N, C-alpha and C positions, 0 to 999 in steps of 0.2 A: 379689384372686386370690393364693393362696399360692405363694410362689416356692420352687423346689426346685433344689438344686445338681446332682442327678442326675435320672433320669427321675421325673416327678411321680407321686405316689401318688393316683390317681383312677381310678374305674371298677369293674368287676366282677373281684374277686380270689378265685378259688376256693382253698380250703384244700388243701394237699398232704398226703397221708398219709405216715407213715414206713413205707414198704413193706419188710417183712422176708421172707426165705426161710423154708422150713419149719424150718431149723435155727436160726432167730431171728437170723441174720446179716443185715445191711442189704442189700437188693437195689438196688444203685446203678443198674443198668440199668433197673429198673422206674421209679425216680424220674425218670430222664432221659426215658423213654418217656412218662410221664404229663405232663411239662412240654411235650413236643412235641405231645401231643394237645391240651392247652389252647391252645397257640399256633395250631395249625391251626384251632381252633374260634373264634378271634378274640377271646379274652379279653384284657383290658388288662394283667393281672398275675396273680401267684399268691403265696401265703404258705406257707412251710415252717416247721416247728417252732412251730406254734400249739399250743394245749392239746389240740385234737383231733388234731394232728399229732405228739403225743408229745414235746414239748419237754423233758420230764424224762428221756428215755431215753438219749441218746447219750453216749458217752465223748468226751473232747476230740478224739481222732483221728477218731472217727466224725462228730462235728459238723463238723469241718474238711472232711472228704471230701465229706459231703453238700452243704455250702455250695459247694464247688468244682464239684460236679456240677450244682447248680442254676444257678450263674452261667454255666457253659459251655453248658448246655441252653437257657437263656434267650437267650443269644447276642445280647443287645441288642434282640431283637425283642419281648420281653414284660417287664414290670416284675418284678424279682426282690426279694422281701421275705423276709428270713431272721430268724426269731424269735430273740431273745437272752434271753428269760425264763430265770431261773436261781434257785437257792436263796439266792444271795448276790450282792451288788453286784460283787465282784471277778470272779466268773465271767461275770456279765452284760456287764461291760466287755470281758473277753477275747473273748466271742462277738461282740459288736458290732464290735470292732476287726478281728477276723478277717473278718467279713462285709464290712466296708468295704474292707479291703485286697484281698479276693478280687474285688470289683467289684459287690457287691449294691447295689441302689438304696435299700433301706430296711430297717428292723428293727422287728419287733413286740415291745414290751417291757411286761410286767406287773411288779408288785412282787414281791420275794422272798416266798415263800408259806408259810414255816414259822410265823411269828408275826404278830399283828396290828400295824397301823401307826398312827402319829400323822401329822398333816400334815407335821411336821418330818422324820420318818424317811422318809416317802414322797418328799418333795421332795428330800432329800439323795440318795436313790437315783437319781432321774431327773437331778439336776444332775450327779452324778459321771459317769454314762454320757454325758450330753450333752457334757460337757467333754472326754470321751475320744475323741470322733470329730470329724471335720472336715466331711465332705460327706454322710455317711449320714443319711437322714431317719428320725426316730424316730416310730413310731406307738404312742402311748400305749394301753395295754390297760385299758379301764375296765370291769372285771368285779368287782363287790363279792364274789362268791363266791370267785373265784380270789384276790382281794386281801384275803381274810380279813375281809370286811365293810367295808373302807375305801371311801368314796364320794368321787368327785371333784366337789366342789361348785364353784360359780362363784367363791367366795372362794379356793379352792385354785388354780384356774386363774389368776385375776387376780393373786394374790400370788406364785405360783411358776412354773407351767408356761409361761405366755405370755411369760415373760422368758427362756426357754431357746431359743436360736437354732436348734437342730436338731430341736426338736419340731415336726413338720409335719402330724401326723394323729392321729386317735383312733379306736380301735375301740370303739364304744358297745355294751356288752353288757347294759345295764340293761333289764329288762323294761318298767319304767315310767320312761323317761329324764326327766331334769329339762329340760323344754322351754325354760325361760328361759335355762338355761346354754348349751344348744345354739345358741340364737338368737344369743347373745352371742359365741360362739367360732367360729361357722361361717365368718366371714371371715378368721379367724386361722389355723385349722387345718382340714384336710380330714377331715370326720367320716365314718366308715364304719359302716354298720349291721352288727351282729354276725350277724343272721339276716335272711333275706328278708322274714319276716312283719312286721318293723318298718321296712323300707326305705321303704315308701310314706309313712309318717308322717314319718320323718326327712328324706326328700327335700324335703318341704314346708318343713322348717325349715332347709334349706340344706345337707344332707349331700351328699357327693360320691362315695360308693362303697359297695359291698356286699362284705363278707367272706362268700363264698358256699359253700354245700354243695350246694344243689339245682341249681346250674349244671352239675354233673357229669351229671345225669340229663336235664335239659331245657335245654341250652345256648342254643338259639335263643330260647326263651321268656324266659329270664332276661335275656339281652342286650337283647332288644327292650323288655322291661318297664323295664329300667334306663334305656335311652335315652329312652323316652317320658316317664318321670317327670322326667328331667333337662330335658326340653323343656317341662315344666309341664303335661303332659296327664294330670293326676292323676284327672280325672273322666271320661276316655274310657271307654266301656263295656268295651273289651277290657282296659284297665289294671285296672279295678275287678274284672273277672272273675278275673284272675290273683291279685289281692290277696285276694279272698274265698276262692279255692281254697287259698291258703297259710294263711289265717287258720283255716279250718275243717278243714284236713287237715294241719296242721303238727305239730311235735313234741309239742304238748300232747295229741294223740290217740294218740301212740305207745303200743303195748300193753305196753311195758316201761319202767322208769324211765330217762329220758334220761341222768341224771347217772351212772348205772352203766355206760353204754355209749357215751360220747362218742367214743372212738376207733373202736369197732365201727360206729357210725353212719356216720362218714366213710368207713371202709374199704368198707362195703357200698355207699354212694352211688357211690364211684369204680368199683366192679365193675359195678354196674347200668348205669353210664354208659359202659362199654367200656374203662375204665382198669384198672390193676393195683393192687389193694388189698393183697394179700399178708397175711402173718401180722401180729399185733399184739404190741407190746412187753409183756412180763410186768410187772405181774400182771393186766393188763386183758384181758377176754374179747372174743371175737367177738360180734356181734349175734345174738341168738336168731332162729330161723327165723320166728317170728311177727312180730318187728320188721322183718326183711328183707322179708317179704311185704307188710307195710304200706307200706314205702318204695317197693316196686315198684308198688303200686296208686296211690300219689300220683304217682309218675313218669308213669304212663300218663295220669292226669288232666291233668298239666301239658303233656305232649306233645300231647295232644288239642287244646290251645289254639294250636298252631302255625299 
């Protein structure tokens, strides 16, 4: 079992959007309201400033205030993870330290995304952030797209990451994850599935959580599905029905390119689920109507499984 100095990173963690007003100022009240909604619905935690949550957008002052709002709204009742991904290590350290001092439980951290990485530069980035915090749990962001093609192999984990005391979790965003690597690290860090449609497979390999979007529109289904997989009921007919629904009606069938609308997808999910999506940070657009209609149709299919 992975030991945490603050609240453990384990469970269903919906992504939080960076909700903006019409004038593109951050809607701090909306952020607090969305966290209260997630708490009421029984989720284990949430993540703010993920890539779908516009980690690229805030100024220093805005990042700090959003972090304070998130910690206050969580109020110790729900795990608070604040993303510290930044264009450079110095800013990532500043964000991680602020999140720790504010009272967050963890931070989601990808590599700086301007240039490609070698194992040495990637390791240096994580080592420097690791050494800059004392209690904050670091969730490594394994996304070869965001990380400019860098892949976190078993050798990279064994040589570097597993030796860093504050690295406690990983967000696995690889479409075809290296199963052998996941099996080896599952007892050392809590692996989170990046999307629901890979959670079923990853849970069999020992994963402990989901970084969730569909939880906004079908909270009861996603929570029950998570718990049953954690109990090892992977071949229960209901579990398989949810899995198949997500497999055949997931993002692969979205009528618009997912990569062009990652922020728009999350904002639409939140609104469909009764939260406040708000405007999106420039230059990224809202999800076109055809995409939103598709999400609404999938939401109905998932809710029908309650």
